[in-house]
Biopython code that builds the backbone (N, CA, C, O; Angstrom):
import numpy as np
from Bio.PDB.StructureBuilder import StructureBuilder

atoms = [
    (1, "MET", "N", (64.601, 50.054, -54.220)),
    (1, "MET", "CA", (63.542, 51.105, -54.085)),
    (1, "MET", "C", (63.044, 50.885, -55.450)),
    (1, "MET", "O", (63.608, 50.219, -56.317)),
    (2, "MET", "N", (61.778, 51.598, -55.565)),
    (2, "MET", "CA", (60.615, 51.321, -55.986)),
    (2, "MET", "C", (60.010, 52.961, -56.739)),
    (2, "MET", "O", (59.404, 53.921, -56.264)),
    (3, "ALA", "N", (60.514, 52.655, -58.021)),
    (3, "ALA", "CA", (60.155, 53.446, -58.763)),
    (3, "ALA", "C", (58.630, 54.719, -58.790)),
    (3, "ALA", "O", (57.456, 54.461, -59.054)),
    (4, "GLN", "N", (59.228, 56.004, -58.428)),
    (4, "GLN", "CA", (58.046, 56.918, -57.949)),
    (4, "GLN", "C", (57.651, 56.705, -59.963)),
    (4, "GLN", "O", (58.322, 56.496, -60.973)),
    (5, "ARG", "N", (55.551, 57.014, -59.485)),
    (5, "ARG", "CA", (55.079, 56.570, -60.865)),
    (5, "ARG", "C", (54.512, 58.975, -60.171)),
    (5, "ARG", "O", (54.564, 59.600, -59.112)),
    (6, "LYS", "N", (53.919, 59.414, -62.204)),
    (6, "LYS", "CA", (53.605, 60.408, -62.341)),
    (6, "LYS", "C", (51.876, 60.688, -62.129)),
    (6, "LYS", "O", (50.836, 60.042, -62.259)),
    (7, "LYS", "N", (52.422, 62.492, -61.597)),
    (7, "LYS", "CA", (50.569, 62.222, -61.362)),
    (7, "LYS", "C", (49.930, 61.719, -61.788)),
    (7, "LYS", "O", (48.961, 61.223, -61.213)),
    (8, "SER", "N", (50.309, 61.565, -63.594)),
    (8, "SER", "CA", (48.462, 61.475, -64.682)),
    (8, "SER", "C", (49.480, 59.783, -65.236)),
    (8, "SER", "O", (49.679, 59.526, -66.423)),
    (9, "ASP", "N", (49.902, 58.997, -64.233)),
    (9, "ASP", "CA", (49.442, 57.515, -64.095)),
    (9, "ASP", "C", (48.986, 56.671, -63.065)),
    (9, "ASP", "O", (48.813, 55.459, -62.940)),
    (10, "LEU", "N", (48.786, 58.062, -62.091)),
    (10, "LEU", "CA", (47.731, 57.055, -61.363)),
    (10, "LEU", "C", (46.181, 57.425, -61.619)),
    (10, "LEU", "O", (45.634, 58.317, -62.268)),
    (11, "PRO", "N", (45.529, 55.941, -60.523)),
    (11, "PRO", "CA", (43.805, 55.737, -61.106)),
    (11, "PRO", "C", (43.666, 57.463, -60.505)),
    (11, "PRO", "O", (44.146, 58.348, -59.797)),
    (12, "SER", "N", (42.420, 56.984, -61.603)),
    (12, "SER", "CA", (41.198, 58.330, -61.018)),
    (12, "SER", "C", (40.080, 58.656, -61.253)),
    (12, "SER", "O", (39.845, 58.223, -62.381)),
    (13, "LYS", "N", (39.240, 59.155, -60.882)),
    (13, "LYS", "CA", (37.780, 58.491, -60.332)),
    (13, "LYS", "C", (37.018, 60.133, -60.778)),
    (13, "LYS", "O", (37.530, 61.186, -61.159)),
    (14, "ILE", "N", (35.501, 59.703, -60.499)),
    (14, "ILE", "CA", (34.775, 61.212, -61.213)),
    (14, "ILE", "C", (33.527, 61.026, -59.610)),
    (14, "ILE", "O", (32.575, 60.264, -59.445)),
    (15, "CYS", "N", (34.159, 62.154, -58.655)),
    (15, "CYS", "CA", (32.827, 62.374, -57.983)),
    (15, "CYS", "C", (32.059, 62.190, -58.359)),
    (15, "CYS", "O", (32.084, 62.083, -59.585)),
    (16, "PRO", "N", (30.483, 61.960, -57.513)),
    (16, "PRO", "CA", (28.770, 61.876, -59.118)),
    (16, "PRO", "C", (28.552, 62.989, -57.607)),
    (16, "PRO", "O", (27.502, 63.619, -57.476)),
    (17, "VAL", "N", (29.467, 63.069, -56.770)),
    (17, "VAL", "CA", (28.772, 65.071, -56.652)),
    (17, "VAL", "C", (28.799, 66.359, -57.606)),
    (17, "VAL", "O", (27.903, 66.955, -58.203)),
    (18, "CYS", "N", (29.857, 66.505, -57.534)),
    (18, "CYS", "CA", (30.935, 67.318, -58.377)),
    (18, "CYS", "C", (30.571, 67.510, -60.229)),
    (18, "CYS", "O", (30.380, 68.532, -60.887)),
    (19, "ASP", "N", (30.585, 66.191, -60.595)),
    (19, "ASP", "CA", (30.726, 65.454, -61.736)),
    (19, "ASP", "C", (32.493, 66.019, -61.971)),
    (19, "ASP", "O", (32.745, 66.765, -62.918)),
    (20, "ARG", "N", (33.707, 65.526, -60.922)),
    (20, "ARG", "CA", (34.969, 66.670, -61.156)),
    (20, "ARG", "C", (36.081, 65.480, -60.989)),
    (20, "ARG", "O", (36.004, 64.970, -59.871)),
    (21, "PRO", "N", (36.911, 65.017, -61.668)),
    (21, "PRO", "CA", (37.590, 64.530, -61.579)),
    (21, "PRO", "C", (38.702, 63.983, -60.234)),
    (21, "PRO", "O", (39.488, 64.918, -60.085)),
    (22, "PHE", "N", (38.914, 63.301, -59.627)),
    (22, "PHE", "CA", (39.873, 63.486, -58.426)),
    (22, "PHE", "C", (40.957, 61.973, -58.800)),
    (22, "PHE", "O", (40.487, 61.001, -59.392)),
    (23, "SER", "N", (42.249, 62.026, -58.387)),
    (23, "SER", "CA", (42.800, 60.855, -57.981)),
    (23, "SER", "C", (43.024, 60.244, -56.498)),
    (23, "SER", "O", (42.466, 60.422, -55.415)),
    (24, "TRP", "N", (44.234, 59.342, -57.008)),
    (24, "TRP", "CA", (44.698, 58.664, -55.902)),
    (24, "TRP", "C", (45.360, 59.420, -55.002)),
    (24, "TRP", "O", (46.033, 60.445, -55.117)),
    (25, "ARG", "N", (44.993, 58.596, -53.890)),
    (25, "ARG", "CA", (46.009, 60.221, -52.533)),
    (25, "ARG", "C", (47.325, 58.209, -51.317)),
    (25, "ARG", "O", (47.058, 57.238, -50.610)),
    (26, "ALA", "N", (48.066, 58.620, -51.698)),
    (26, "ALA", "CA", (48.272, 57.293, -50.499)),
    (26, "ALA", "C", (48.207, 58.123, -49.588)),
    (26, "ALA", "O", (49.231, 58.800, -49.491)),
    (27, "ARG", "N", (46.958, 58.485, -48.458)),
    (27, "ARG", "CA", (46.288, 58.455, -47.303)),
    (27, "ARG", "C", (45.286, 57.438, -47.743)),
    (27, "ARG", "O", (45.144, 56.642, -46.815)),
    (28, "TRP", "N", (44.541, 57.127, -48.746)),
    (28, "TRP", "CA", (43.243, 56.143, -49.222)),
    (28, "TRP", "C", (44.685, 54.490, -50.641)),
    (28, "TRP", "O", (44.235, 54.119, -51.725)),
    (29, "LYS", "N", (45.281, 54.272, -50.427)),
    (29, "LYS", "CA", (45.539, 53.727, -50.419)),
    (29, "LYS", "C", (45.285, 52.265, -50.630)),
    (29, "LYS", "O", (45.335, 51.548, -51.629)),
    (30, "ASN", "N", (44.841, 51.938, -48.685)),
    (30, "ASN", "CA", (44.328, 50.490, -48.266)),
    (30, "ASN", "C", (43.204, 50.347, -48.652)),
    (30, "ASN", "O", (42.836, 49.412, -49.363)),
    (31, "GLN", "N", (42.310, 51.499, -48.128)),
    (31, "GLN", "CA", (40.163, 51.825, -49.360)),
    (31, "GLN", "C", (40.371, 52.727, -49.861)),
    (31, "GLN", "O", (40.258, 53.870, -49.417)),
    (32, "TRP", "N", (41.001, 52.109, -51.740)),
    (32, "TRP", "CA", (41.094, 53.208, -52.680)),
    (32, "TRP", "C", (40.130, 52.561, -53.523)),
    (32, "TRP", "O", (40.034, 52.960, -54.683)),
    (33, "ASP", "N", (39.249, 51.427, -53.033)),
    (33, "ASP", "CA", (38.342, 50.802, -53.903)),
    (33, "ASP", "C", (36.612, 51.135, -53.131)),
    (33, "ASP", "O", (35.522, 50.950, -53.674)),
    (34, "GLU", "N", (36.923, 51.728, -51.567)),
    (34, "GLU", "CA", (35.657, 51.908, -51.227)),
    (34, "GLU", "C", (35.409, 54.157, -51.320)),
    (34, "GLU", "O", (34.450, 54.843, -50.965)),
    (35, "ILE", "N", (36.473, 54.480, -51.811)),
    (35, "ILE", "CA", (36.836, 56.130, -51.740)),
    (35, "ILE", "C", (35.072, 55.840, -52.960)),
    (35, "ILE", "O", (34.922, 55.025, -53.870)),
    (36, "VAL", "N", (34.125, 56.833, -52.443)),
    (36, "VAL", "CA", (33.200, 57.216, -53.616)),
    (36, "VAL", "C", (33.230, 58.642, -54.190)),
    (36, "VAL", "O", (32.893, 58.989, -55.321)),
    (37, "TYR", "N", (33.697, 59.391, -53.196)),
    (37, "TYR", "CA", (33.732, 61.344, -52.872)),
    (37, "TYR", "C", (35.175, 61.653, -53.392)),
    (37, "TYR", "O", (36.074, 60.883, -53.731)),
    (38, "CYS", "N", (35.117, 63.030, -53.350)),
    (38, "CYS", "CA", (36.352, 63.861, -53.829)),
    (38, "CYS", "C", (36.833, 64.515, -52.179)),
    (38, "CYS", "O", (37.877, 65.004, -51.749)),
    (39, "SER", "N", (35.715, 64.276, -51.680)),
    (39, "SER", "CA", (36.040, 65.393, -50.133)),
    (39, "SER", "C", (34.898, 65.711, -49.292)),
    (39, "SER", "O", (33.783, 66.147, -49.578)),
    (40, "LYS", "N", (35.456, 65.379, -48.147)),
    (40, "LYS", "CA", (34.234, 65.520, -47.060)),
    (40, "LYS", "C", (32.807, 66.841, -47.531)),
    (40, "LYS", "O", (31.580, 66.888, -47.444)),
    (41, "ARG", "N", (33.603, 67.478, -47.888)),
    (41, "ARG", "CA", (32.778, 68.889, -48.541)),
    (41, "ARG", "C", (31.435, 67.794, -49.136)),
    (41, "ARG", "O", (30.367, 67.661, -48.539)),
    (42, "CYS", "N", (31.900, 66.913, -50.757)),
    (42, "CYS", "CA", (30.630, 66.703, -51.201)),
    (42, "CYS", "C", (30.320, 64.864, -50.851)),
    (42, "CYS", "O", (29.703, 64.043, -51.531)),
    (43, "SER", "N", (30.881, 64.739, -49.809)),
    (43, "SER", "CA", (30.427, 63.733, -48.803)),
    (43, "SER", "C", (28.995, 63.797, -48.373)),
    (43, "SER", "O", (27.950, 63.185, -48.591)),
    (44, "GLY", "N", (29.520, 65.068, -47.486)),
    (44, "GLY", "CA", (27.817, 66.125, -47.107)),
    (44, "GLY", "C", (27.411, 66.573, -47.451)),
    (44, "GLY", "O", (26.713, 67.345, -46.793)),
    (45, "GLN", "N", (27.387, 66.599, -48.679)),
    (45, "GLN", "CA", (25.923, 67.179, -49.988)),
    (45, "GLN", "C", (25.974, 66.102, -50.682)),
    (45, "GLN", "O", (26.203, 66.364, -51.863)),
    (46, "ARG", "N", (25.814, 64.538, -50.383)),
    (46, "ARG", "CA", (25.306, 63.331, -51.717)),
    (46, "ARG", "C", (23.538, 63.579, -51.426)),
    (46, "ARG", "O", (22.860, 63.107, -52.339)),
    (47, "TRP", "N", (22.954, 64.058, -50.610)),
    (47, "TRP", "CA", (21.947, 64.301, -50.574)),
    (47, "TRP", "C", (21.142, 65.188, -51.432)),
    (47, "TRP", "O", (20.023, 64.997, -51.907)),
    (48, "ARG", "N", (22.142, 66.454, -51.561)),
    (48, "ARG", "CA", (22.071, 67.202, -52.901)),
    (48, "ARG", "C", (21.142, 66.114, -54.068)),
    (48, "ARG", "O", (19.996, 65.941, -54.482)),
    (49, "LEU", "N", (22.974, 65.401, -54.273)),
    (49, "LEU", "CA", (21.968, 64.352, -55.700)),
    (49, "LEU", "C", (21.261, 63.464, -55.889)),
    (49, "LEU", "O", (21.064, 62.967, -56.998)),
    (50, "LYS", "N", (20.804, 63.139, -54.947)),
    (50, "LYS", "CA", (19.972, 61.719, -54.284)),
    (50, "LYS", "C", (18.157, 63.448, -54.576)),
    (50, "LYS", "O", (17.065, 63.111, -55.032)),
    (51, "GLN", "N", (18.414, 64.683, -54.233)),
    (51, "GLN", "CA", (17.363, 65.410, -55.391)),
    (51, "GLN", "C", (17.000, 66.168, -56.396)),
    (51, "GLN", "O", (15.943, 66.772, -56.579)),
    (52, "ALA", "N", (17.842, 66.104, -56.965)),
    (52, "ALA", "CA", (18.401, 66.812, -57.789)),
    (52, "ALA", "C", (18.163, 65.881, -59.236)),
    (52, "ALA", "O", (17.736, 66.490, -60.216)),
    (53, "ASP", "N", (18.510, 64.060, -59.380)),
    (53, "ASP", "CA", (18.096, 63.582, -59.799)),
    (53, "ASP", "C", (18.716, 61.683, -59.484)),
    (53, "ASP", "O", (19.727, 61.002, -59.660)),
    (54, "PRO", "N", (17.711, 61.585, -59.088)),
    (54, "PRO", "CA", (17.371, 60.291, -58.605)),
    (54, "PRO", "C", (18.325, 59.503, -59.130)),
    (54, "PRO", "O", (19.360, 59.539, -58.464)),
    (55, "GLU", "N", (18.369, 58.769, -60.124)),
    (55, "GLU", "CA", (18.990, 57.892, -61.443)),
    (55, "GLU", "C", (20.731, 57.770, -61.105)),
    (55, "GLU", "O", (21.341, 56.757, -61.448)),
    (56, "LYS", "N", (21.438, 58.938, -60.386)),
    (56, "LYS", "CA", (22.152, 58.880, -60.344)),
    (56, "LYS", "C", (22.627, 59.085, -58.993)),
    (56, "LYS", "O", (22.794, 60.287, -58.787)),
    (57, "ARG", "N", (22.872, 58.451, -58.122)),
    (57, "ARG", "CA", (23.051, 57.823, -57.162)),
    (57, "ARG", "C", (24.099, 56.525, -56.962)),
    (57, "ARG", "O", (24.001, 55.513, -57.656)),
    (58, "THR", "N", (25.101, 56.693, -55.932)),
    (58, "THR", "CA", (25.980, 55.320, -56.168)),
    (58, "THR", "C", (25.716, 55.089, -54.223)),
    (58, "THR", "O", (26.189, 54.109, -53.648)),
]
sb = StructureBuilder()
sb.init_structure("model")
sb.init_model(0)
sb.init_chain("A")
sb.init_seg("    ")
for serial, (resi, resn, name, xyz) in enumerate(atoms, 1):
    if name == "N":
        sb.init_residue(resn, " ", resi, " ")
    sb.init_atom(name, np.array(xyz, "f"), 0.0, 1.0, " ", f" {name:<3s}", serial, name[0])
structure = sb.get_structure()
């Protein structure tokens, strides 16, 4: 049986829209490298990022 990790040991990223950190989730295990936004809301508001600061786009 595999040892469980603490939440603090999980990988995390910074959302480019809201600038908040978000942690790895089990449902993202196969696509963690492709995940950019912390939520559907931020994914839908990525156009705001382009308007606010064009250099900060991903």
